C-alpha positions in Angstrom: -121.2 51.1 63.1 -122.3 47.6 63.8 -121.8 46.3 67.4 -120.5 42.8 67.8 -122.8 41.0 70.3 -120.0 38.6 71.2 -117.5 41.4 72.0 -116.1 40.8 75.5 -116.7 43.3 78.3 -114.8 43.4 81.7 -116.9 42.8 84.8 -116.6 46.5 85.8 -117.9 47.6 82.4 -120.9 45.3 82.7 -121.6 46.5 86.3 -121.5 50.1 85.2 -123.7 49.5 82.1 -126.3 47.5 84.0 -126.2 49.0 87.4 -125.8 45.5 88.9 -123.0 45.0 91.4 -120.1 42.7 90.6 -121.2 40.4 93.5 -124.7 40.1 91.9 -123.1 39.2 88.6 -121.1 36.5 90.3 -124.3 35.2 91.9 -126.2 35.2 88.5 -123.2 33.3 87.0 -123.3 30.7 89.8 -127.0 30.2 89.1 -126.3 29.7 85.4 -128.2 32.8 84.3 -125.2 34.4 82.7 -121.8 33.2 81.5 -118.3 34.7 81.3 -114.9 33.7 80.0 -111.6 34.2 81.7 -108.6 36.1 80.2 -105.0 35.4 80.8 -105.1 37.2 84.2 -108.2 35.2 85.2 -110.4 38.3 84.9 -114.1 37.6 84.1 -115.1 38.8 80.6 -118.7 38.8 79.5 -120.0 38.6 76.0 -121.8 41.9 75.1 -125.0 39.9 74.6 -125.1 39.2 78.3 -126.2 42.8 78.9 -129.6 41.9 77.5 -129.8 38.8 79.8 -128.9 40.9 82.8 -131.5 43.6 81.8 -134.1 40.9 81.6 -133.1 39.6 85.1 -133.6 43.1 86.5 -137.0 43.4 84.9 -138.1 39.9 86.0 -137.1 40.7 89.6 -139.2 44.0 89.4 -142.1 42.0 88.2 -141.8 39.4 90.9 -140.7 36.6 88.5 -138.6 34.1 90.6 -135.0 33.6 89.4 -135.8 29.9 89.0 -138.4 30.8 86.4 -135.9 33.1 84.7 -133.4 30.2 84.7 -135.9 27.9 83.1 -136.6 30.3 80.3 -132.9 31.1 79.8 -132.2 27.4 79.5 -134.1 27.5 76.2 -131.7 30.2 74.8 -128.3 29.6 73.3 -125.9 29.9 76.3 -122.7 31.1 74.7 -123.9 32.9 71.6 -126.2 35.8 71.1 -129.9 34.8 71.0 -131.7 35.6 67.8 -134.7 38.0 67.6 -136.9 35.0 67.3 -135.4 33.6 70.6 -136.3 36.8 72.4 -139.8 36.9 71.0 -140.4 33.4 72.2 -139.1 34.3 75.7 -141.2 37.4 75.9 -144.3 35.6 74.8 -143.8 33.0 77.5 -143.4 35.7 80.2 -146.4 37.6 78.8 -148.6 34.5 79.3 -147.2 34.0 82.8 -147.9 37.6 83.7 -151.4 37.5 82.3 -152.1 34.5 84.4 -150.8 36.3 87.5 -153.0 39.4 86.7 -156.1 37.2 86.3 -155.3 35.5 89.7 -154.9 38.9 91.4 -158.1 40.2 89.9 -159.9 37.0 91.1 -158.8 37.9 94.7 
C-alpha cells in the first residue's frame, strides 16, 4: 500500500506521531518551518510530508543547530508539496558539512 505524502493529518495525529506538542507545532508554523491548511471548522491539517520536516527539526535541536539555520535550509525546499529524495539529499549534505565544521572547531579547542 502506497502512502500519499500529501494526505492531511489533524494536529493531534501529528503531535502523537512526532511527540511534539501542539503548541510547539504552532510555534514552528509561525516560524515558517512547517505549514498547515484549515478545514471547514478551522482545524489545522498538516500534509503527511510535514512529519519528516518535524523529525528533522527535532534532530537539529538535539544537534544544537539553531532554528534559524533550519529555516534557511527549509527555505530551499518546496513548501507545500513533498520534497523529493534529491531535495533531502541536498539538505542532509549541507548539514553534514556544517556539523563537520563544528566538530573541527570543537577539536581545535
